C-alpha positions as CSV (number, residue, x, y, z in Angstrom):
1,M,26.2,153.6,27.2
2,V,29.6,155.1,26.6
3,A,31.1,153.9,29.5
4,L,30.2,150.5,29.3
5,L,31.5,150.6,25.5
6,V,35.0,152.4,27.1
7,L,35.3,149.8,29.5
8,A,34.4,146.8,26.6
9,V,37.2,147.8,24.5
10,V,39.7,148.5,27.6
11,F,38.7,144.6,29.0
12,L,39.6,143.4,25.2
13,Y,42.8,145.1,25.1
14,L,43.7,143.7,27.7
15,L,43.0,140.4,26.8
16,T,45.2,140.7,24.0
17,Q,48.4,141.5,26.2
18,M,47.9,138.2,28.0
19,P,50.8,136.0,27.7
20,V,50.3,132.2,26.5
21,L,49.8,130.0,29.6
22,E,50.9,126.6,29.9
23,W,49.6,124.0,32.2
24,G,49.2,119.9,31.7
25,G,50.8,120.1,28.3
26,V,48.0,122.5,27.3
27,A,48.5,126.1,26.3
28,T,46.0,128.9,25.7
29,K,45.6,130.8,22.5
30,P,46.6,134.0,22.1
31,V,43.4,136.6,21.6
32,D,44.1,138.9,18.5
33,L,41.3,140.7,17.7
34,F,42.0,141.2,14.2
35,S,43.9,137.7,13.3
36,D,41.5,137.3,10.4
37,I,42.5,140.5,8.6
38,R,46.0,141.0,9.9
39,V,48.9,139.8,8.1
40,D,51.9,139.0,10.4
41,E,55.0,141.0,9.0
42,P,58.6,139.5,8.6
43,M,61.1,141.2,11.1
44,L,62.9,143.7,9.2
45,D,66.1,144.0,9.2
46,L,68.5,147.2,9.7
47,P,68.3,150.0,6.9
48,G,70.3,148.4,3.7
49,D,69.9,144.9,4.7
50,A,68.8,143.1,1.6
51,E,67.7,139.6,0.8
52,W,69.5,137.3,-1.6
53,Q,67.9,135.9,-4.4
54,D,68.2,133.4,-7.2
55,N,65.7,133.9,-10.0
56,S,66.5,131.3,-12.5
57,E,64.1,128.4,-13.4
58,E,66.2,125.0,-12.9
59,A,65.2,122.6,-10.4
60,I,67.3,121.0,-7.7
61,D,67.5,117.8,-6.0
62,S,65.8,117.3,-2.6
63,I,68.0,117.7,0.5
64,D,67.5,115.6,3.9
65,Y,67.1,118.3,6.4
66,V,64.1,119.9,4.8
67,V,60.7,118.7,6.5
68,A,58.0,120.9,4.9
69,P,57.4,118.8,1.1
70,D,55.3,122.2,0.0
71,T,58.0,124.1,0.4
72,L,59.0,127.0,-1.8
73,V,62.3,126.6,-3.5
74,V,65.3,128.7,-4.2
75,P,66.3,127.5,-7.8
76,D,69.9,126.8,-8.9
77,S,71.7,127.9,-11.6
78,L,75.1,128.4,-13.6
79,S,76.1,131.4,-12.3
80,V,78.9,133.6,-13.6
81,G,81.9,134.7,-11.6
82,E,84.8,137.7,-12.1
83,E,88.3,136.8,-11.3
84,P,90.2,140.3,-11.5
85,M,93.7,139.6,-13.1
86,G,95.8,142.7,-12.4
87,D,93.2,145.6,-13.5
88,S,91.7,143.5,-16.0
89,V,88.6,141.1,-15.1
90,R,88.1,137.3,-16.4
91,V,84.8,136.1,-16.6
92,Y,84.3,132.3,-16.1
93,P,81.6,130.6,-15.5
94,V,81.3,128.7,-11.9
95,A,79.4,125.2,-12.4
96,A,76.9,124.2,-9.9
97,L,78.7,122.0,-7.4
98,P,77.6,118.6,-5.9
99,L,76.6,118.6,-2.1
100,D,77.5,116.2,0.2
101,T,73.8,115.6,1.6
102,S,74.9,112.2,3.6
103,T,74.7,112.3,7.5
104,V,76.6,109.7,8.2
105,G,80.2,110.3,10.0
106,L,78.8,113.6,10.9
107,P,81.3,115.2,13.9
108,P,79.6,115.3,17.3
109,R,77.8,118.6,17.9
110,R,78.5,119.1,21.3
111,A,80.7,118.0,24.4
112,G,78.7,119.6,27.4
113,D,77.8,123.1,27.6
114,V,80.4,123.8,24.5
115,V,79.3,124.2,21.0
116,L,81.9,122.0,19.2
117,F,84.0,123.5,15.9
118,E,82.8,120.7,13.4
119,D,85.7,119.9,11.2
120,F,85.0,118.6,7.9
121,S,88.5,119.1,6.5
122,P,90.8,116.0,5.3
123,G,92.3,114.3,8.5
124,E,90.4,116.9,11.1
125,E,93.2,119.8,10.6
126,G,90.9,122.4,9.3
127,L,92.3,124.8,12.2
128,S,96.1,123.4,12.0
129,H,97.4,127.0,10.7
130,L,95.3,128.9,13.4
131,L,96.4,126.3,16.7
132,S,100.1,126.4,15.2
133,A,100.1,130.3,15.3
134,I,98.7,130.1,18.5
135,E,101.0,127.7,19.8
136,N,104.0,129.2,18.2
137,R,102.7,132.8,19.4
138,E,105.8,134.0,20.7
139,S,108.0,133.5,17.8
140,L,105.8,134.5,15.0
141,G,107.1,137.9,14.7
142,R,103.2,138.9,14.1
143,P,100.1,138.8,15.8
144,V,98.1,135.6,15.4
145,R,94.9,137.2,13.0
146,I,91.7,136.1,12.5
147,A,88.9,138.1,9.8
148,F,85.6,137.8,10.6
149,L,84.0,138.9,7.7
150,G,80.2,139.5,8.2
151,D,77.2,141.3,7.4
152,S,75.0,143.5,9.7
153,F,75.0,140.8,12.4
154,I,78.8,142.0,13.2
155,E,78.7,145.5,12.2
156,A,80.3,148.1,14.8
157,D,82.2,145.4,15.9
158,I,79.2,143.7,17.8
159,F,80.5,139.7,18.6
160,T,84.2,140.7,17.3
161,Q,84.9,143.3,19.9
162,D,84.2,141.0,22.6
163,V,86.2,137.8,20.8
164,R,89.4,140.1,20.5
165,R,89.1,141.2,23.8
166,L,88.8,137.4,25.3
167,L,91.2,136.3,23.4
168,Q,94.1,139.0,24.0
169,T,93.4,138.8,27.6
170,R,94.5,135.2,27.5
171,Y,96.9,135.5,25.0
172,G,98.1,139.3,24.9
173,G,98.0,141.7,22.5
174,C,96.3,144.8,22.1
175,G,94.4,147.3,19.0
176,V,91.3,146.6,17.2
177,G,92.9,145.7,13.6
178,Y,91.3,146.4,10.8
179,M,89.4,150.0,10.2
180,A,87.9,151.4,7.2
181,M,89.1,155.0,5.9
182,H,85.3,156.0,6.5
183,S,82.3,154.8,8.6
184,D,78.9,155.6,7.7
185,F,77.6,155.3,11.5
186,P,81.5,155.8,13.6
187,G,79.3,156.0,16.7
188,F,77.8,152.9,16.4
189,R,81.3,151.5,17.2
190,R,82.0,151.1,20.9
191,S,85.8,149.5,20.7
192,V,87.1,152.7,18.3
193,V,86.4,156.6,17.9
194,Q,86.3,157.4,14.4
195,S,86.3,160.5,12.6
196,D,86.9,161.3,8.6
197,G,85.8,163.2,5.6
198,G,86.7,163.5,2.1
199,W,86.9,160.1,1.3
200,E,84.9,158.3,-2.0
201,V,84.0,155.2,-1.1
202,H,83.3,152.2,-3.3
203,S,81.8,148.9,-1.7
204,V,80.7,145.3,-3.1
205,L,77.3,146.4,-2.7
206,T,77.7,149.1,-5.6
207,P,79.2,146.8,-8.3
208,K,79.5,148.9,-11.2
209,S,81.5,151.3,-9.5
210,V,84.3,149.1,-8.1
211,D,87.5,148.0,-9.5
212,W,87.9,144.4,-8.9
213,G,91.6,145.0,-9.5
214,V,91.9,146.3,-6.7
215,M,89.3,144.7,-4.3
216,T,90.6,143.2,-1.8
217,L,89.2,141.1,1.1
218,H,87.7,143.9,2.6
219,Q,85.3,143.9,0.5
220,Q,85.3,148.3,0.1
221,Y,88.3,150.8,-1.0
222,F,88.4,154.6,-0.8
223,V,89.8,157.3,-3.3
224,P,90.9,160.5,-1.5
225,L,89.4,163.6,-2.7
226,E,90.9,166.8,-1.8
227,G,91.1,167.1,1.7
228,A,90.4,163.4,2.5
229,K,91.6,162.6,6.5
230,S,90.3,159.9,8.9
231,Q,91.3,159.9,12.6
232,F,91.3,156.7,14.8
233,R,91.6,157.2,18.8
234,G,91.3,154.4,21.6
235,T,89.0,154.1,24.1
236,T,88.8,152.6,27.5
237,R,85.1,151.4,26.9
238,I,86.7,147.6,25.6
239,E,89.6,146.1,27.2
240,R,92.8,146.6,25.3
241,A,91.3,148.7,22.7
242,D,92.4,152.1,24.5
243,S,96.2,152.2,22.8
244,W,98.0,149.9,20.4
245,N,101.9,149.5,19.2
246,L,101.8,149.4,15.5
247,S,99.6,151.9,13.3
248,R,99.6,150.9,9.6
249,F,98.4,152.5,6.7
250,V,97.8,150.3,3.8
251,F,97.0,151.4,0.3
252,V,97.5,151.2,-3.8
253,A,99.3,154.2,-5.2
254,R,99.9,153.8,-9.0
255,N,101.7,157.5,-9.5
256,D,104.4,158.9,-7.0
257,C,102.6,161.3,-4.3
258,S,103.0,161.8,-0.4
259,V,101.1,160.8,2.4
260,Q,100.8,162.8,5.7
261,L,100.5,160.5,9.2
262,K,100.8,161.3,12.5
263,V,100.0,159.7,15.9
264,A,99.8,160.9,19.6
265,G,102.0,163.2,21.1
266,G,103.8,163.6,17.6
267,E,104.2,166.3,14.4
268,W,102.4,165.2,11.1
269,Q,105.2,163.2,9.3
270,T,105.3,163.7,5.4
271,F,106.1,160.3,3.6
272,A,106.9,159.8,-0.4
273,V,105.2,157.1,-2.0
274,E,106.7,155.4,-4.9
275,G,103.9,154.7,-7.8
276,S,103.5,150.8,-8.4
277,P,100.7,148.6,-8.9
278,E,101.3,146.7,-5.8
279,V,99.8,146.9,-2.4
280,Q,102.0,149.4,0.1
281,S,102.0,150.2,3.3
282,L,103.0,153.0,6.1
283,D,104.1,151.8,9.1
284,V,104.2,153.8,12.1
285,E,105.6,152.3,15.6
286,G,105.3,153.1,19.3
287,N,102.5,153.0,21.3
288,T,100.0,155.3,20.6
289,N,96.2,155.7,21.7
290,L,95.7,158.3,18.4
291,F,96.6,157.8,14.5
292,Q,95.4,160.0,11.5
293,V,95.5,160.0,8.2
294,R,95.8,163.0,5.6
295,M,96.3,163.4,1.8
296,G,95.2,164.9,-0.8
297,A,93.5,163.9,-4.0
298,V,95.8,162.1,-5.8
299,P,95.2,160.2,-9.2
300,G,95.3,156.5,-9.4
301,F,95.3,156.3,-5.2
302,T,93.0,153.9,-3.6
303,A,93.0,153.4,0.1
304,I,92.5,149.9,1.6
305,G,92.4,150.9,5.2
306,V,94.1,151.0,8.6
307,W,95.5,148.6,10.9
308,L,95.7,149.4,14.5
309,D,97.8,146.6,16.2
310,D,100.1,145.0,18.5
311,T,103.5,143.2,17.3
312,R,102.5,140.2,19.1
313,G,99.7,138.4,20.7
314,V,96.2,138.3,18.6
315,A,94.4,140.7,16.6
316,V,91.0,140.1,15.4
317,D,90.0,142.2,12.5
318,N,85.8,143.1,11.9
319,I,85.0,143.1,8.3
320,S,81.3,143.8,7.8
321,T,79.3,144.7,5.2
322,R,75.7,145.8,5.7
323,G,73.2,143.8,3.3
324,Y,75.9,141.4,1.9
325,S,75.4,137.6,1.4
326,G,79.3,137.1,0.8
327,L,79.0,135.3,-2.4
328,S,80.8,138.2,-4.5
329,L,84.1,136.7,-2.3
330,V,84.3,134.3,-5.6
331,S,86.0,137.4,-7.4
332,L,88.7,138.1,-5.2
333,S,92.0,138.6,-6.9
334,Q,94.7,136.0,-6.6
335,E,97.0,138.5,-7.1
336,R,96.0,141.0,-4.8
337,S,95.4,139.1,-1.8
338,R,99.0,137.5,-2.2
339,Q,99.9,141.2,-2.2
340,M,97.9,141.4,0.8
341,E,99.3,138.8,2.5
342,R,102.6,139.6,2.4
343,I,101.5,142.9,4.7
344,I,98.5,141.3,6.8
345,S,98.8,137.6,7.4
346,Y,95.7,135.8,8.2
347,D,95.6,132.4,10.3
348,A,92.0,132.3,10.3
349,I,89.3,133.5,7.9
350,V,85.4,133.1,9.4
351,L,82.5,133.4,7.6
352,Q,79.4,135.1,9.0
353,Y,76.8,135.5,6.2
354,G,73.3,134.6,6.5
355,L,70.7,137.3,7.1
356,N,70.4,138.6,3.6
357,V,69.7,135.5,2.6
358,M,66.7,133.8,4.6
359,T,63.5,134.7,3.4
360,P,60.7,133.3,5.8
361,E,59.0,131.4,2.7
362,I,62.3,129.9,1.7
363,L,63.1,126.7,3.2
364,R,65.9,125.4,0.5
365,Y,69.2,126.8,0.1
366,D,71.0,124.4,-2.0
367,S,71.9,126.9,-4.4
368,Y,73.0,129.3,-1.6
369,A,75.4,126.2,-0.5
370,R,77.0,125.6,-4.0
371,K,77.8,129.0,-4.5
372,M,79.3,129.4,-0.7
373,V,81.4,126.4,-1.3
374,A,82.3,128.0,-5.0
375,V,83.6,131.0,-2.5
376,I,85.3,128.9,0.5
377,R,87.4,126.9,-2.7
378,H,88.4,130.4,-4.0
379,L,89.4,131.9,-0.8
380,Q,91.6,128.7,0.0
381,T,93.5,129.7,-3.5
382,C,93.6,133.2,-2.6
383,Y,94.8,132.4,0.9
384,P,96.3,128.8,0.9
385,Y,97.8,129.3,4.3
386,T,94.6,130.6,6.3
387,D,91.9,128.0,7.7
388,I,88.2,128.6,6.8
389,I,85.8,128.4,9.7
390,L,82.0,129.0,8.1
391,M,79.8,130.4,10.8
392,G,76.0,129.3,10.5
393,V,73.3,132.1,10.5
394,G,72.2,132.8,13.9
395,D,68.3,132.6,15.5
396,R,65.9,134.8,14.2
397,S,62.3,134.5,15.1
398,R,59.1,136.3,13.5
399,K,55.2,136.7,14.9
400,V,53.5,133.7,14.2
401,N,49.3,133.7,15.8
402,G,50.8,136.4,18.0
403,S,53.8,135.0,19.7
404,F,57.5,134.9,18.8
405,T,59.0,131.9,17.4
406,T,62.4,130.5,15.1
407,M,61.7,131.0,11.6
408,Q,61.8,127.3,9.8
409,A,64.3,128.8,7.5
410,V,66.8,129.4,10.5
411,V,67.1,125.6,10.6
412,A,67.1,125.0,7.0
413,L,70.0,127.7,6.5
414,S,71.8,126.6,9.1
415,G,71.8,122.8,7.7
416,A,72.8,123.9,4.3
417,Q,75.8,126.0,5.6
418,R,77.0,123.3,7.3
419,M,76.1,120.9,4.4
420,A,78.4,123.8,2.4
421,A,81.4,123.2,5.1
422,R,81.1,119.1,5.0
423,T,81.6,119.7,0.9
424,A,84.0,122.5,1.1
425,G,86.0,120.6,3.9
426,V,86.3,123.5,5.9
427,V,85.1,123.8,9.8
428,F,81.7,124.8,10.6
429,W,80.5,126.5,14.0
430,D,76.5,126.5,14.6
431,T,75.7,129.6,16.2
432,F,72.3,128.7,16.0
433,E,72.9,125.9,18.6
434,A,75.1,128.4,20.5
435,M,72.3,130.7,21.1
436,G,70.3,128.3,22.8
437,G,68.7,126.5,19.6
438,Q,65.0,126.7,19.1
439,N,63.4,130.2,20.1
440,G,67.0,131.3,21.7
441,M,66.6,134.5,20.0
442,L,63.5,134.9,22.4
443,D,66.1,134.8,25.4
444,Y,68.3,137.3,23.8
445,V,65.5,139.8,23.7
446,A,64.2,139.0,27.1
447,K,67.5,139.9,28.4
448,K,67.9,142.6,26.4
449,E,70.6,141.0,25.0
450,A,68.9,141.6,21.0
451,N,66.9,144.1,19.4
452,K,63.2,143.9,19.1
453,D,63.6,143.0,15.8
454,Y,64.3,139.6,16.8
455,T,66.9,139.6,14.2
456,H,70.4,141.3,14.9
457,I,71.9,141.0,18.6
458,N,73.5,144.3,20.3
459,H,76.5,144.7,22.1
460,K,75.7,142.8,25.2
461,G,74.2,140.2,23.1
462,G,77.4,140.0,21.4
463,K,79.2,139.5,24.5
464,R,77.2,136.7,25.1
465,L,78.1,134.8,21.9
466,A,81.9,136.0,21.8
467,E,82.0,134.0,25.2
468,E,80.6,130.7,23.2
469,F,82.9,131.0,20.4
470,V,86.0,131.7,22.7
471,K,84.7,128.8,24.5
472,S,84.5,126.5,21.9
473,L,88.2,127.6,20.4
474,E,89.8,127.0,24.0
475,Y,88.0,123.4,24.4
476,L,89.7,122.6,21.0
477,V,93.0,124.4,22.2
478,N,93.0,122.6,25.7
479,Q,92.4,119.2,23.8
480,E,95.4,119.7,21.9
481,G,97.5,120.6,24.8
482,L,98.5,123.8,23.9
């Protein structure tokens, strides 16, 4: 009797492991013994990921890409932004911006196997600064620089390390660009070996501890404690990341102080810094595979970061913040941005956000789109000579009736992001389409190119997606005959 019971349990378990079978347009249903009492759980993000919410009660207009009539709605509201002016903060209202919801005159999304950059700018010149910089890179006097701002999807230089590698292989350059003074997970990133200590971190994720007069595009800064230090070493794991030709430390020092820097094979150099409210930098030229910074607890000192670059070619900065939606970029100081631009010039800023906005039950993201339009227009004010590219959210799956499938919220949010790009008049790149569209994440997971949370790509998946992004850029470069 016991043996029969065991055999029955084993048989039922094997039934639950059977895949869905299809033939002649008919598909079997998955066997789930607990389907009546189990609630499918949404896929979890990495620790620290937080969903964006807007809890106001004002209703919003419908948009034509919404397919479900009983959809829950993220309500719209007037939001409040903060524009830092020097060390002070001025609060101003951000109006609910009208969105361009028309579908007439949309640019083509594909050319064969290429996912095109959809240019919604006047005169379709949304990438004119970047293309001009690529064309004139030999006489530019600096690297062509692209900043990728995003969340945990590109954390640890995933995706961006391969965009950088591919572009540097084609156009020259070396080094990994921007590096934070501190990393909570230094071994997670493969493109550099980092160690540090003694830094007090101030991040956009903890707004009460942030001085918005100091905050830059990089959305975090670092205050030195006694014995503060950081070390960055090149690695051969990623091509062209083993060394660089210019080591740069960027900071704000309100009082006179000294900073010590060291490159591989050299002695510690002590630099006297004159106090100033402006952004400053210390540069050490020469090819190296090691750069170190150390200093004491200096009052009024805030470190912005380190840049490990070439003096030519292409530089790609990874600026990722786990659990972040990108909305507080509307509070970026124009004055700080101008100061940073004199030291670190960007030809393009790519906005990769969305994971922390999506909720499976919500298929309406008009409110988020309006706020992202405000962010884009503010960035255009802060960086008037920089192109803006808005990446749509990537595919994400959750289990429904025993099988993983694309969350409907992915399609809805991607549509809202395209609408935001159209309204703001910037370039849109469809990450969802580049990942294969509907159920594209399943292929990534099957090929071990994404985590089993069916949300985050890994380094292998980042390489695959980077090839799609660079292919899109190269298509445009070739069309322009550069």
